[in-house]
C-alpha positions, 0 to 999 in steps of 0.5 A: 255240864248240862246236856245242851252244853255237852251237845254244843261242845261236841259240835265245836270239837268237830269244827275247824275254824279258818280266820281270814287274816290277809286283809290290807285295811287300805281305809286305815291308810298309813296305819296299815302301811307296814302291817296287815289289818288283823295285826293292828293294835287295839285296846291298850295291849291287844291286836285285832286278831286276838279277838276272833282267836279268843272267841274260838278258844272260849267257844271250845273251838281249838283247831284253827287255821289263820290265812295270811297274805298282806305284809304278814310278818308282825302278824305271824310273829305275834301269833307265834309268840302268843298263840303257839302253846297249843298241842296237836296231841290234845287235838288242838292247834293254831296254824298259820296258813300263808299264801303258798300257791298250793293249787295255782301259780297265783296268791290268794285271789279272794276269800273263797280262793284262800280257803280252796288253796288250803283244802287239803289241810282242812281235809286232813283235820277231818272236821264235820263242819268248817267255820270261816271267820273274819279277822278284821273286826273287834267283837265278842261272840260265842260261836257255839249257839250259831253252830248249834242253830246251823245243825238244827236247821239242816242248813248247808251254810249259815251266815252270821248277820246283824241289823245295821243302818242302811247308810252304814251298810251302803257299799260296805257290807254284804246285805241279806234278805230272809224269809220268816224262817231266816232262810236267805232268799237274796244276797248282794255284796256291798250294794249301793241301795241295800234292801231294808228290813220289813220291820225297820225301813232305816236298817238292813240285814248285813253279813258279818263275814262269819260262815258255817259250812257242812264240810263236804258241801263247802268242798263241793262249792269251792271246787266248782268255783275254782273251775269258773274262770269268770269268778272273783273266787269270793264268798260274798260276790260268788259263792253265796249268790250262787247257792241260795236258790238251790240249797238251804242257806240260813241267817243267824242274827247275832245281836238277837241271839247274843242279846245283852252280851253282843259286841261288834265294832268295825275298825276299818277307818281311822275314825272308827278305829279311834272311836272304838278305842275311845269307848274303852275309857268310859267307866263301863264300856260296852266291851268288858275287857275285864270279863274273866268268863270270856278272857281276851288272850294275847302275847305281851312282853313282861314289863314293869307296872305303869308309873306316874311321877312328880307331884309338884304344883306345876309338874304332876304325873296324872291320868283321868278316865284313861287306860295306861298299859305296862311299861308306861311312864307319865312324868309330870304330864297329864293324860285325859280320856286317852289310851297308852299302849305298852312302854309309852313315855310322856314327859313334863308339862305335856298334855294328851287328850282323847288320843290313842298312843300306840306302843313305844311312843315318846312324847317330849316336854311341853307337847299338846295332843288331842283327838289323834292316833300316834303310831308305834315308835313315834318321837313327838318333839318338844313343844309340838301341838297336834290336833289343835290346828288342822291346817298346821297338821296337814302342812306337817304331812300328818293325815287328818281324817274326815272326822277330824282325827289326826294320824301321826307316823314315824315316816311323817315325823321323819320328813320334818327333820 
């Protein structure tokens, strides 16, 4: 191990990571009606929470707290099954920190309040640094270089950032302004008119929702914010704007630093969720799920291999440019440019194209589906067409997104019976 690697490993060992995983994901509509957004399925076998957790483990950060709140049962169950093997005796742990009214009679009131209500748990870990991470995005990031830059710059706080088009950032991201040394000079949460970059007027510098703090400084700011009755107790709305004029807050440009390895996707809408999944069926997608040097860990049930059966002229099980997970049976049906999660069954003469099929779905005979998201446990009745006539889709009670993606859930299908 080189001296630089040893230096970073010492920093990550002295860092406590907190993943903010209480998000509701309201822009995903019925897809998050019964689950928190970080518990949402992605990529054929994973859940969103697996990506920041895998980033932590692969970066050498093995003391992690997960802050949960909104409809967290499936999220907690997944973490307990897939991430419960860490041993405290080896100075590693992944702990679930639900809203439990430790310091007030309220549930988590904002991102800063969520951390503040667990301040005693963080203090018991004795970390030198605290990294606060978003649990809502799909991304691949080594946190070590960001942590190293935070220490080398002498910053009190470092904000992970990236360049995004102004139209994308408008009303959706916190936007930073920095000087030539990357020191943050201004920060506005979700502005309608984001400040453009000096060298690219069409883009701005957006916060990724990932922060590094010196621990003592974080505690001071959380306690000050908690005492402010007019605060929303949020990092983006309150903490960052209140400290940039008096303390050293720096931006870490993720894409410039990670270069060719940078990957980040917002999956906060039906269209973006569908698009990010669809990218994975291409021959060489930007997100390499087969990278043994940066594995994505998860919990998975032990299932038999995927199976494709029948080879008759008019009854052939086949898939083209598709991802098919364990436990799936494609019986005399065709998949094209689609993702099937675990234990999906597709029966004879059905055709599925450009569709994300979540686990335990049954597609009966002679169905045609395109540009859709089929939620877990749906049974698509024989002969149904989805995605071919949006007026008919809406008449059945299915949701059609602004980009023309059709969402189908069990509750929607139940109303047709």
